[in-house]
PALUM-594025 format. One line per field, with one value per atom (N, C-alpha, C): residue number from 1; residue in three letters; atom name; x negated, y negated, z negated. Coordinates in Angstrom, 1 decimal. Layout:
<rs>
nr: NUM; ...
rest: Ala; ...
atom: CA; ...
u: X; ...
v: Y; ...
w: Z; ...
</rs>
This chain:
<rs>
nr: 1; 1; 1; 2; 2; 2; 3; 3; 3; 4; 4; 4; 5; 5; 5; 6; 6; 6; 7; 7; 7; 8; 8; 8; 9; 9; 9; 10; 10; 10; 11; 11; 11; 12; 12; 12; 13; 13; 13; 14; 14; 14; 15; 15; 15; 16; 16; 16; 17; 17; 17; 18; 18; 18; 19; 19; 19; 20; 20; 20; 21; 21; 21; 22; 22; 22; 23; 23; 23; 24; 24; 24; 25; 25; 25; 26; 26; 26; 27; 27; 27; 28; 28; 28; 29; 29; 29; 30; 30; 30; 31; 31; 31; 32; 32; 32; 33; 33; 33; 34; 34; 34; 35; 35; 35; 36; 36; 36; 37; 37; 37; 38; 38; 38; 39; 39; 39; 40; 40; 40; 41; 41; 41; 42; 42; 42; 43; 43; 43; 44; 44; 44; 45; 45; 45; 46; 46; 46; 47; 47; 47; 48; 48; 48; 49; 49; 49; 50; 50; 50; 51; 51; 51; 52; 52; 52; 53; 53; 53; 54; 54; 54; 55; 55; 55; 56; 56; 56; 57; 57; 57; 58; 58; 58; 59; 59; 59; 60; 60; 60; 61; 61; 61; 62; 62; 62; 63; 63; 63; 64; 64; 64; 65; 65; 65; 66; 66; 66; 67; 67; 67; 68; 68; 68; 69; 69; 69; 70; 70; 70; 71; 71; 71; 72; 72; 72; 73; 73; 73; 74; 74; 74; 75; 75; 75; 76; 76; 76; 77; 77; 77; 78; 78; 78; 79; 79; 79; 80; 80; 80; 81; 81; 81; 82; 82; 82; 83; 83; 83; 84; 84; 84; 85; 85; 85; 86; 86; 86; 87; 87; 87; 88; 88; 88; 89; 89; 89; 90; 90; 90; 91; 91; 91; 92; 92; 92; 93; 93; 93; 94; 94; 94; 95; 95; 95; 96; 96; 96; 97; 97; 97; 98; 98; 98; 99; 99; 99; 100; 100; 100; 101; 101; 101; 102; 102; 102; 103; 103; 103; 104; 104; 104; 105; 105; 105; 106; 106; 106; 107; 107; 107; 108; 108; 108; 109; 109; 109; 110; 110; 110; 111; 111; 111; 112; 112; 112; 113; 113; 113; 114; 114; 114; 115; 115; 115; 116; 116; 116; 117; 117; 117; 118; 118; 118; 119; 119; 119; 120; 120; 120; 121; 121; 121; 122; 122; 122; 123; 123; 123; 124; 124; 124; 125; 125; 125; 126; 126; 126; 127; 127; 127; 128; 128; 128; 129; 129; 129; 130; 130; 130; 131; 131; 131; 132; 132; 132; 133; 133; 133; 134; 134; 134; 135; 135; 135; 136; 136; 136; 137; 137; 137; 138; 138; 138; 139; 139; 139; 140; 140; 140; 141; 141; 141; 142; 142; 142; 143; 143; 143; 144; 144; 144; 145; 145; 145; 146; 146; 146; 147; 147; 147; 148; 148; 148; 149; 149; 149; 150; 150; 150; 151; 151; 151; 152; 152; 152; 153; 153; 153; 154; 154; 154; 155; 155; 155; 156; 156; 156; 157; 157; 157; 158; 158; 158; 159; 159; 159; 160; 160; 160; 161; 161; 161; 162; 162; 162; 163; 163; 163; 164; 164; 164; 165; 165; 165; 166; 166; 166; 167; 167; 167; 168; 168; 168; 169; 169; 169; 170; 170; 170; 171; 171; 171; 172; 172; 172; 173; 173; 173; 174; 174; 174; 175; 175; 175; 176; 176; 176; 177; 177; 177; 178; 178; 178
rest: Unk; Unk; Unk; Unk; Unk; Unk; Unk; Unk; Unk; Unk; Unk; Unk; Unk; Unk; Unk; Unk; Unk; Unk; Unk; Unk; Unk; Unk; Unk; Unk; Unk; Unk; Unk; Unk; Unk; Unk; Unk; Unk; Unk; Unk; Unk; Unk; Unk; Unk; Unk; Unk; Unk; Unk; Unk; Unk; Unk; Unk; Unk; Unk; Unk; Unk; Unk; Unk; Unk; Unk; Unk; Unk; Unk; Unk; Unk; Unk; Unk; Unk; Unk; Unk; Unk; Unk; Unk; Unk; Unk; Unk; Unk; Unk; Unk; Unk; Unk; Unk; Unk; Unk; Unk; Unk; Unk; Unk; Unk; Unk; Unk; Unk; Unk; Unk; Unk; Unk; Unk; Unk; Unk; Unk; Unk; Unk; Unk; Unk; Unk; Unk; Unk; Unk; Unk; Unk; Unk; Unk; Unk; Unk; Unk; Unk; Unk; Unk; Unk; Unk; Unk; Unk; Unk; Unk; Unk; Unk; Unk; Unk; Unk; Unk; Unk; Unk; Unk; Unk; Unk; Unk; Unk; Unk; Unk; Unk; Unk; Unk; Unk; Unk; Unk; Unk; Unk; Unk; Unk; Unk; Unk; Unk; Unk; Unk; Unk; Unk; Unk; Unk; Unk; Unk; Unk; Unk; Unk; Unk; Unk; Unk; Unk; Unk; Unk; Unk; Unk; Unk; Unk; Unk; Unk; Unk; Unk; Unk; Unk; Unk; Unk; Unk; Unk; Unk; Unk; Unk; Unk; Unk; Unk; Unk; Unk; Unk; Unk; Unk; Unk; Unk; Unk; Unk; Unk; Unk; Unk; Unk; Unk; Unk; Unk; Unk; Unk; Unk; Unk; Unk; Unk; Unk; Unk; Unk; Unk; Unk; Unk; Unk; Unk; Unk; Unk; Unk; Unk; Unk; Unk; Unk; Unk; Unk; Unk; Unk; Unk; Unk; Unk; Unk; Unk; Unk; Unk; Unk; Unk; Unk; Unk; Unk; Unk; Unk; Unk; Unk; Unk; Unk; Unk; Unk; Unk; Unk; Unk; Unk; Unk; Unk; Unk; Unk; Unk; Unk; Unk; Unk; Unk; Unk; Unk; Unk; Unk; Unk; Unk; Unk; Unk; Unk; Unk; Unk; Unk; Unk; Unk; Unk; Unk; Unk; Unk; Unk; Unk; Unk; Unk; Unk; Unk; Unk; Unk; Unk; Unk; Unk; Unk; Unk; Unk; Unk; Unk; Unk; Unk; Unk; Unk; Unk; Unk; Unk; Unk; Unk; Unk; Unk; Unk; Unk; Unk; Unk; Unk; Unk; Unk; Unk; Unk; Unk; Unk; Unk; Unk; Unk; Unk; Unk; Unk; Unk; Unk; Unk; Unk; Unk; Unk; Unk; Unk; Unk; Unk; Unk; Unk; Unk; Unk; Unk; Unk; Unk; Unk; Unk; Unk; Unk; Unk; Unk; Unk; Unk; Unk; Unk; Unk; Unk; Unk; Unk; Unk; Unk; Unk; Unk; Unk; Unk; Unk; Unk; Unk; Unk; Unk; Unk; Unk; Unk; Unk; Unk; Unk; Unk; Unk; Unk; Unk; Unk; Unk; Unk; Unk; Unk; Unk; Unk; Unk; Unk; Unk; Unk; Unk; Unk; Unk; Unk; Unk; Unk; Unk; Unk; Unk; Unk; Unk; Unk; Unk; Unk; Unk; Unk; Unk; Unk; Unk; Unk; Unk; Unk; Unk; Unk; Unk; Unk; Unk; Unk; Unk; Unk; Unk; Unk; Unk; Unk; Unk; Unk; Unk; Unk; Unk; Unk; Unk; Unk; Unk; Unk; Unk; Unk; Unk; Unk; Unk; Unk; Unk; Unk; Unk; Unk; Unk; Unk; Unk; Unk; Unk; Unk; Unk; Unk; Unk; Unk; Unk; Unk; Unk; Unk; Unk; Unk; Unk; Unk; Unk; Unk; Unk; Unk; Unk; Unk; Unk; Unk; Unk; Unk; Unk; Unk; Unk; Unk; Unk; Unk; Unk; Unk; Unk; Unk; Unk; Unk; Unk; Unk; Unk; Unk; Unk; Unk; Unk; Unk; Unk; Unk; Unk; Unk; Unk; Unk; Unk; Unk; Unk; Unk; Unk; Unk; Unk; Unk; Unk; Unk; Unk; Unk; Unk; Unk; Unk; Unk; Unk; Unk; Unk; Unk; Unk; Unk; Unk; Unk; Unk; Unk; Unk; Unk; Unk; Unk; Unk; Unk; Unk; Unk; Unk; Unk; Unk; Unk; Unk; Unk; Unk; Unk; Unk; Unk
atom: N; CA; C; N; CA; C; N; CA; C; N; CA; C; N; CA; C; N; CA; C; N; CA; C; N; CA; C; N; CA; C; N; CA; C; N; CA; C; N; CA; C; N; CA; C; N; CA; C; N; CA; C; N; CA; C; N; CA; C; N; CA; C; N; CA; C; N; CA; C; N; CA; C; N; CA; C; N; CA; C; N; CA; C; N; CA; C; N; CA; C; N; CA; C; N; CA; C; N; CA; C; N; CA; C; N; CA; C; N; CA; C; N; CA; C; N; CA; C; N; CA; C; N; CA; C; N; CA; C; N; CA; C; N; CA; C; N; CA; C; N; CA; C; N; CA; C; N; CA; C; N; CA; C; N; CA; C; N; CA; C; N; CA; C; N; CA; C; N; CA; C; N; CA; C; N; CA; C; N; CA; C; N; CA; C; N; CA; C; N; CA; C; N; CA; C; N; CA; C; N; CA; C; N; CA; C; N; CA; C; N; CA; C; N; CA; C; N; CA; C; N; CA; C; N; CA; C; N; CA; C; N; CA; C; N; CA; C; N; CA; C; N; CA; C; N; CA; C; N; CA; C; N; CA; C; N; CA; C; N; CA; C; N; CA; C; N; CA; C; N; CA; C; N; CA; C; N; CA; C; N; CA; C; N; CA; C; N; CA; C; N; CA; C; N; CA; C; N; CA; C; N; CA; C; N; CA; C; N; CA; C; N; CA; C; N; CA; C; N; CA; C; N; CA; C; N; CA; C; N; CA; C; N; CA; C; N; CA; C; N; CA; C; N; CA; C; N; CA; C; N; CA; C; N; CA; C; N; CA; C; N; CA; C; N; CA; C; N; CA; C; N; CA; C; N; CA; C; N; CA; C; N; CA; C; N; CA; C; N; CA; C; N; CA; C; N; CA; C; N; CA; C; N; CA; C; N; CA; C; N; CA; C; N; CA; C; N; CA; C; N; CA; C; N; CA; C; N; CA; C; N; CA; C; N; CA; C; N; CA; C; N; CA; C; N; CA; C; N; CA; C; N; CA; C; N; CA; C; N; CA; C; N; CA; C; N; CA; C; N; CA; C; N; CA; C; N; CA; C; N; CA; C; N; CA; C; N; CA; C; N; CA; C; N; CA; C; N; CA; C; N; CA; C; N; CA; C; N; CA; C; N; CA; C; N; CA; C; N; CA; C; N; CA; C; N; CA; C; N; CA; C; N; CA; C; N; CA; C; N; CA; C; N; CA; C; N; CA; C; N; CA; C; N; CA; C; N; CA; C; N; CA; C; N; CA; C; N; CA; C; N; CA; C; N; CA; C; N; CA; C; N; CA; C; N; CA; C; N; CA; C; N; CA; C; N; CA; C; N; CA; C; N; CA; C; N; CA; C; N; CA; C; N; CA; C; N; CA; C; N; CA; C
u: 19.6; 19.0; 18.0; 18.1; 17.2; 15.7; 14.8; 13.4; 13.1; 13.8; 13.5; 13.9; 15.0; 15.5; 14.5; 13.9; 13.0; 11.7; 11.3; 10.1; 10.3; 11.4; 11.7; 11.8; 12.5; 12.6; 11.3; 10.4; 9.1; 8.3; 8.4; 7.7; 8.1; 9.4; 10.0; 9.4; 9.4; 8.8; 7.3; 6.6; 5.2; 4.9; 5.7; 5.5; 5.8; 6.9; 7.2; 6.1; 5.6; 4.6; 3.3; 2.9; 1.7; 1.9; 3.0; 3.3; 3.4; 4.1; 4.3; 3.0; 2.2; 1.0; -0.2; -0.3; -1.4; -1.3; -0.1; 0.2; 0.9; 1.9; 2.8; 2.4; 1.2; 0.8; -0.2; -0.4; -1.3; -2.5; -3.7; -4.8; -5.9; -6.4; -7.6; -8.5; -9.8; -10.7; -10.3; -9.5; -9.1; -7.6; -6.7; -5.3; -4.7; -3.8; -3.0; -1.5; -0.8; 0.6; 1.3; 2.1; 2.7; 4.1; 4.8; 6.1; 6.1; 4.9; 4.7; 5.4; 5.7; 6.4; 7.8; 8.4; 9.8; 9.9; 9.2; 9.3; 8.9; 7.9; 7.5; 8.6; 9.2; 10.3; 11.6; 11.9; 13.0; 12.8; 11.5; 11.2; 11.3; 10.9; 11.0; 12.4; 13.3; 14.7; 15.3; 15.1; 15.8; 15.1; 13.8; 13.1; 12.3; 12.0; 11.3; 9.8; 9.2; 7.8; 6.8; 7.1; 6.3; 6.1; 7.3; 7.3; 6.7; 6.9; 6.4; 4.9; 4.4; 2.9; 2.3; 2.9; 2.5; 2.6; 3.6; 3.8; 2.7; 2.5; 1.5; 0.0; -0.3; -1.6; -1.9; -0.9; -1.0; -1.0; -0.2; -0.2; -1.5; -2.1; -3.4; -4.5; -4.6; -5.6; -5.5; -4.3; -4.0; -4.3; -3.7; -3.9; -5.4; -6.1; -7.6; -8.4; -7.9; -8.7; -8.4; -7.1; -6.7; -6.9; -6.7; -6.7; -7.5; -8.8; -9.6; -9.7; -9.7; -10.0; -11.3; -12.0; -13.3; -13.6; -14.6; -15.0; -13.9; -13.7; -12.7; -13.2; -12.3; -12.7; -11.6; -11.9; -10.9; -10.2; -10.7; -10.0; -8.6; -8.5; -7.3; -6.3; -6.7; -5.9; -5.3; -6.2; -5.8; -4.7; -5.0; -4.0; -2.6; -2.6; -1.4; -0.6; -1.4; -0.8; -0.1; -0.8; -0.2; 1.0; 1.0; 2.1; 3.3; 3.1; 4.1; 4.7; 3.9; 4.3; 5.2; 4.7; 5.5; 6.9; 6.9; 8.2; 9.0; 8.5; 9.3; 9.9; 9.1; 9.6; 10.8; 10.6; 11.6; 12.8; 12.6; 13.7; 14.5; 14.0; 14.6; 16.0; 16.9; 18.3; 18.6; 18.8; 19.1; 20.5; 21.4; 22.7; 22.9; 23.8; 24.0; 24.3; 25.3; 25.7; 25.2; 24.0; 23.5; 23.4; 23.3; 23.4; 23.9; 24.4; 25.0; 24.0; 24.5; 23.6; 22.8; 23.4; 22.7; 21.6; 21.8; 20.8; 19.7; 20.1; 19.1; 18.2; 18.9; 18.1; 17.1; 17.5; 16.6; 15.4; 15.7; 14.6; 13.7; 14.3; 13.6; 12.6; 13.1; 12.3; 11.2; 11.5; 10.5; 9.4; 9.8; 8.8; 7.9; 8.6; 7.8; 6.8; 7.2; 6.2; 5.1; 5.4; 4.4; 3.4; 3.9; 3.0; 2.2; 2.8; 2.1; 0.9; 1.2; 0.2; -0.9; -0.5; -1.4; -2.2; -1.4; -2.1; -2.6; -1.7; -2.1; -3.1; -2.8; -3.7; -4.8; -4.6; -5.7; -6.6; -6.1; -6.9; -7.4; -6.5; -6.9; -7.8; -7.7; -8.7; -10.0; -10.1; -11.3; -11.9; -11.1; -11.7; -12.2; -11.5; -11.9; -13.2; -13.3; -14.5; -15.7; -15.5; -16.5; -17.0; -16.0; -16.3; -16.8; -16.3; -16.7; -17.9; -18.1; -19.2; -18.8; -17.5; -17.1; -16.7; -16.7; -16.4; -15.0; -14.7; -13.4; -12.5; -12.9; -12.0; -11.6; -12.5; -12.1; -11.0; -11.2; -10.2; -8.9; -9.0; -7.8; -6.9; -7.5; -6.8; -5.9; -6.5; -5.7; -4.6; -4.9; -3.9; -2.7; -3.0; -1.9; -0.8; -1.3; -0.5; 0.3; -0.3; 0.3; 1.4; 1.1; 2.1; 3.3; 3.1; 4.2; 5.1; 4.6; 5.4; 6.1; 5.3; 5.8; 6.8; 6.7; 7.6; 9.0; 9.5; 10.9; 11.3; 10.3; 10.6; 10.8; 9.9; 10.1; 11.4; 11.8; 13.0; 14.2; 14.3; 15.4; 15.6; 14.5; 14.6; 15.0; 14.4; 14.7; 16.1; 16.5; 17.9; 18.9; 18.8; 19.8; 19.7; 18.5; 18.3; 18.9; 18.6; 19.1; 20.6; 21.1; 22.6; 23.3; 22.7; 23.4; 23.3; 22.2; 22.0; 22.7; 22.8; 23.4; 24.7; 25.6; 26.9; 27.0; 25.9; 26.0; 24.9; 23.7; 22.7; 22.4; 22.3; 22.0; 23.1; 24.3; 25.5; 25.5; 25.1; 25.1; 24.0; 22.8; 21.7; 22.0; 22.6; 22.9; 24.1; 25.1; 26.4; 26.3; 25.5; 25.4; 24.3; 24.7; 23.7; 23.4; 23.4; 23.2; 21.8
v: 3.5; 4.3; 5.3; 6.5; 7.5; 7.4; 8.0; 7.9; 8.4; 9.4; 9.9; 8.9; 8.2; 7.1; 6.0; 5.6; 4.6; 4.9; 6.2; 6.6; 6.5; 7.0; 7.0; 5.5; 4.7; 3.3; 2.6; 2.9; 2.3; 2.8; 4.0; 4.6; 3.9; 3.6; 2.9; 1.4; 0.8; -0.6; -0.6; 0.5; 0.6; 0.7; 1.5; 1.6; 0.2; -0.4; -1.7; -2.7; -2.7; -3.6; -3.5; -2.3; -2.0; -2.5; -2.1; -2.5; -4.0; -4.7; -6.1; -6.9; -6.4; -7.2; -6.8; -5.6; -5.2; -5.4; -5.2; -5.2; -6.4; -6.8; -7.9; -9.2; -9.6; -10.8; -11.5; -12.8; -13.7; -13.9; -13.5; -13.6; -14.6; -15.4; -16.2; -16.0; -16.4; -16.2; -16.9; -17.9; -18.7; -18.5; -18.3; -18.2; -17.0; -16.4; -15.2; -15.5; -15.4; -15.6; -14.2; -13.8; -12.4; -12.4; -11.4; -11.2; -10.1; -9.8; -8.7; -9.1; -10.3; -10.7; -10.1; -9.8; -9.3; -8.0; -6.9; -5.7; -5.9; -6.8; -7.0; -7.7; -8.7; -9.3; -8.5; -7.7; -6.8; -5.7; -5.2; -4.3; -4.9; -6.2; -6.9; -7.0; -7.4; -7.6; -6.3; -5.2; -3.9; -3.0; -3.1; -2.1; -2.7; -4.0; -4.6; -4.7; -5.2; -5.5; -4.3; -3.3; -2.1; -1.5; -1.3; -0.7; -1.7; -3.0; -4.0; -4.1; -4.0; -4.0; -2.8; -1.6; -0.4; -0.5; -1.0; -1.2; -2.0; -3.2; -4.1; -3.5; -2.9; -2.3; -1.2; -0.3; 0.8; 0.2; -0.8; -1.4; -2.0; -2.7; -3.3; -2.3; -1.3; -0.3; 0.6; 1.1; 1.9; 1.1; -0.1; -0.9; -1.3; -1.6; -1.9; -0.6; 0.5; 1.8; 2.2; 2.3; 2.8; 1.8; 0.5; -0.5; -1.7; -1.6; -2.7; -3.8; -5.0; -6.2; -6.9; -6.2; -6.7; -5.8; -6.1; -5.3; -5.4; -4.3; -4.3; -5.2; -6.0; -6.9; -6.7; -6.3; -6.0; -7.3; -8.4; -9.7; -9.8; -9.4; -9.5; -8.5; -7.3; -6.3; -6.9; -7.6; -8.2; -9.3; -10.0; -11.1; -10.5; -9.5; -8.9; -8.2; -7.7; -7.1; -8.2; -9.3; -10.5; -11.0; -11.1; -11.6; -10.7; -9.4; -8.4; -8.5; -8.7; -8.8; -10.1; -11.2; -12.5; -12.3; -11.8; -11.6; -10.6; -9.5; -8.5; -9.1; -9.9; -10.4; -11.4; -12.2; -13.3; -12.8; -11.9; -11.5; -10.2; -9.4; -8.1; -8.2; -7.5; -7.5; -6.1; -5.9; -4.5; -4.0; -4.9; -4.6; -5.5; -5.1; -5.8; -7.2; -7.5; -8.9; -9.4; -9.1; -9.5; -11.0; -11.7; -13.2; -13.7; -15.0; -15.6; -15.9; -16.3; -16.7; -17.9; -18.9; -20.1; -19.7; -18.9; -18.5; -17.7; -16.8; -16.1; -17.0; -18.0; -19.0; -19.7; -20.1; -20.8; -19.9; -18.7; -17.7; -17.5; -17.4; -17.2; -18.3; -19.5; -20.7; -20.8; -20.6; -20.7; -19.6; -18.4; -17.3; -17.5; -18.0; -18.3; -19.4; -20.4; -21.5; -21.1; -20.3; -19.7; -18.9; -18.0; -17.1; -18.0; -19.0; -19.9; -20.6; -21.1; -21.9; -21.0; -20.0; -19.2; -18.3; -17.5; -16.5; -17.0; -17.6; -17.9; -19.1; -20.2; -21.3; -21.2; -20.5; -20.4; -19.2; -18.1; -16.9; -16.5; -16.5; -16.1; -17.1; -18.4; -19.3; -19.1; -18.7; -18.4; -17.1; -16.1; -14.9; -15.2; -16.0; -16.3; -17.1; -18.0; -18.8; -17.9; -16.9; -16.0; -15.1; -14.6; -13.7; -14.3; -15.6; -16.3; -17.2; -17.6; -18.6; -20.0; -20.3; -21.6; -22.3; -23.6; -24.4; -24.3; -24.1; -23.9; -25.0; -26.3; -27.4; -27.5; -27.1; -27.2; -26.1; -24.9; -23.9; -24.3; -24.9; -25.2; -26.2; -27.1; -28.1; -27.5; -26.5; -25.8; -25.0; -24.4; -23.5; -24.3; -25.5; -26.4; -26.6; -26.9; -27.2; -25.9; -24.8; -23.5; -23.2; -23.4; -23.0; -24.0; -25.2; -26.2; -25.8; -25.2; -24.7; -23.4; -22.5; -21.1; -21.0; -21.8; -21.6; -21.7; -22.7; -22.7; -21.6; -21.2; -20.0; -18.8; -18.5; -17.3; -17.3; -18.5; -18.6; -18.3; -19.0; -18.9; -17.4; -16.8; -15.5; -14.5; -14.5; -13.5; -13.8; -15.0; -15.3; -14.6; -14.8; -14.3; -12.8; -12.3; -10.8; -10.1; -10.6; -10.0; -10.1; -11.2; -11.4; -10.5; -10.3; -9.5; -8.0; -7.6; -6.2; -5.8; -6.7; -6.4; -5.7; -6.0; -5.5; -4.1; -3.7; -2.4; -1.4; -1.5; -0.6; -0.4; -1.5; -1.5; -0.9; -1.2; -0.6; 0.9; 1.4; 2.8; 3.4; 2.8; 3.4; 3.5; 2.5; 2.4; 3.4; 3.4; 4.1; 5.6; 6.0; 7.5; 8.1; 8.9; 9.6; 11.0; 11.2; 12.6; 13.0
w: 1.7; 2.8; 2.2; 2.7; 2.1; 2.7; 2.1; 2.4; 3.8; 4.3; 5.7; 6.7; 6.5; 7.4; 7.4; 6.2; 6.1; 6.8; 6.8; 7.5; 9.0; 9.5; 10.9; 11.4; 10.6; 11.0; 11.0; 10.0; 10.0; 11.2; 11.6; 12.7; 14.0; 14.1; 15.3; 15.3; 14.1; 14.1; 14.4; 13.9; 14.2; 15.7; 16.4; 17.9; 18.5; 18.1; 18.6; 18.3; 17.1; 16.7; 17.6; 17.8; 18.6; 20.0; 20.6; 22.0; 22.1; 21.2; 21.3; 21.0; 20.1; 19.7; 20.6; 21.1; 21.9; 23.4; 23.9; 25.3; 25.8; 25.1; 25.5; 24.7; 24.7; 24.0; 24.9; 24.6; 25.3; 24.3; 24.7; 23.8; 24.4; 23.5; 23.9; 22.7; 22.8; 21.7; 20.4; 20.6; 19.4; 19.0; 19.9; 19.6; 20.3; 19.5; 20.1; 19.9; 21.0; 21.0; 21.3; 20.3; 20.4; 19.8; 20.2; 19.5; 18.5; 18.0; 17.0; 15.7; 15.5; 14.3; 14.2; 15.3; 15.3; 14.5; 14.9; 14.0; 12.6; 12.4; 11.0; 10.2; 10.7; 10.0; 9.9; 10.9; 10.7; 9.7; 9.6; 8.6; 7.2; 7.1; 5.8; 5.4; 6.3; 6.0; 5.6; 6.3; 6.0; 5.0; 4.9; 4.1; 2.9; 2.9; 1.8; 1.9; 0.9; 1.0; 1.1; 0.4; 0.4; 1.8; 2.5; 3.8; 4.8; 4.6; 5.6; 5.5; 4.3; 4.1; 4.8; 4.5; 5.2; 6.7; 7.2; 8.7; 9.2; 8.6; 9.2; 9.1; 8.0; 7.8; 8.8; 8.9; 9.9; 11.3; 11.6; 13.0; 13.3; 12.4; 12.6; 12.8; 11.9; 12.0; 13.3; 13.5; 14.7; 16.0; 16.0; 17.2; 17.4; 16.4; 16.5; 16.9; 16.5; 16.8; 18.2; 18.6; 19.9; 21.0; 20.7; 21.8; 21.3; 21.1; 20.5; 21.5; 20.9; 21.7; 21.2; 20.4; 19.8; 18.6; 17.9; 16.7; 15.6; 14.9; 13.8; 12.7; 12.1; 11.0; 10.0; 8.8; 7.7; 7.3; 7.5; 7.1; 7.7; 9.0; 9.7; 9.1; 8.7; 8.1; 6.7; 6.0; 4.7; 5.0; 6.0; 6.4; 6.8; 7.6; 8.0; 6.8; 5.9; 4.6; 3.8; 3.7; 2.9; 3.6; 4.9; 5.7; 5.5; 5.6; 5.3; 3.9; 3.0; 1.6; 1.4; 2.0; 1.9; 2.5; 3.7; 4.4; 3.6; 3.2; 2.4; 1.2; 0.4; -0.8; -0.6; 0.4; 0.7; 1.5; 2.4; 3.4; 3.1; 2.2; 1.9; 1.5; 2.2; 1.9; 1.4; 0.1; -0.4; 0.1; 0.4; 1.0; 2.2; 3.1; 4.3; 4.1; 3.2; 3.0; 1.6; 1.3; 0.0; -0.2; 0.9; 0.9; 2.2; 2.2; 3.3; 4.4; 5.6; 6.7; 6.3; 5.6; 5.2; 4.2; 3.3; 2.3; 3.0; 3.9; 4.7; 5.6; 6.2; 7.0; 6.2; 5.0; 4.1; 3.7; 3.4; 3.0; 4.2; 5.4; 6.6; 6.9; 6.8; 7.1; 6.0; 4.8; 3.7; 3.9; 4.2; 4.4; 5.6; 6.7; 7.9; 7.7; 7.0; 6.8; 5.8; 4.8; 3.9; 4.7; 5.5; 6.3; 7.3; 7.9; 8.8; 8.1; 7.0; 6.2; 5.6; 4.8; 4.1; 5.0; 5.8; 6.6; 7.9; 8.7; 10.1; 10.1; 9.4; 9.5; 8.5; 7.4; 6.4; 6.6; 6.2; 6.3; 7.7; 8.7; 10.0; 10.7; 10.3; 10.8; 10.2; 8.9; 8.2; 8.9; 9.1; 9.8; 11.2; 11.9; 13.3; 13.2; 12.3; 12.1; 11.8; 10.9; 10.6; 11.8; 12.5; 13.6; 14.8; 15.1; 16.3; 16.1; 14.9; 14.6; 14.9; 15.2; 15.5; 14.2; 14.2; 13.0; 12.6; 11.3; 10.7; 11.1; 11.0; 11.2; 12.7; 13.6; 15.0; 15.3; 14.8; 14.9; 14.3; 13.1; 12.3; 13.1; 13.8; 14.5; 15.6; 16.3; 17.3; 16.7; 15.6; 14.9; 14.3; 13.9; 13.4; 14.5; 15.7; 16.8; 17.2; 17.2; 17.6; 16.5; 15.2; 14.2; 14.2; 14.5; 14.6; 15.7; 16.8; 17.9; 17.5; 16.9; 16.7; 15.5; 14.5; 13.4; 13.8; 14.5; 14.9; 15.8; 16.7; 17.6; 16.8; 15.8; 14.9; 14.2; 13.6; 12.8; 13.7; 14.9; 15.8; 16.3; 16.7; 17.3; 16.2; 15.0; 14.0; 13.5; 13.3; 12.8; 13.7; 15.0; 16.0; 16.2; 16.2; 16.3; 15.1; 13.9; 12.7; 12.6; 13.0; 12.9; 13.9; 15.1; 16.1; 15.8; 15.2; 14.9; 13.6; 12.7; 11.4; 11.4; 12.3; 12.3; 13.0; 13.6; 14.3; 13.8; 14.1; 13.8; 12.3; 11.6; 10.2; 9.4; 9.7; 9.0; 9.2; 10.4; 10.6; 9.8; 9.7; 9.0; 7.5; 7.0; 5.5; 5.2; 6.0; 5.6; 6.0; 6.8; 7.2; 6.4; 5.4; 4.6; 5.0; 6.3; 6.9; 6.6
</rs>
């Protein structure tokens, strides 16, 4: 895929990310439930770690600037960059059929668990503890429950979205070098 297509696709994912994470999400002071993971993971699958980190960093900065939900804190930007990198490293498919559905599912589960543990339960709990003044362990307990619920949801949604889109849109993007 040429650079122009990657830029256009990233811009599309960026718009999706901002809409899904800023407008179509459920937010509490402690926990946020969002479908912002969808454009992030699709970007990771199709464009790799570099573009996914860029997507997540831009999405966080633009979203926090245009639609703030509180003061900007750089820790969350670092977290989203790390999540994008993890997803990009494990999920990137250089070619459409670079690995089987079974291998993709294993990579998807592994990357989702890594992001849940390192970023969501670890770093984001730390940042929330710092910004809210609440005890880390109290926040951590609620985040464990959320992640145990969200990991299978993320895996199932992304697996089926990627599988259904793979045979149409992605083939078009890769095979048309206009």
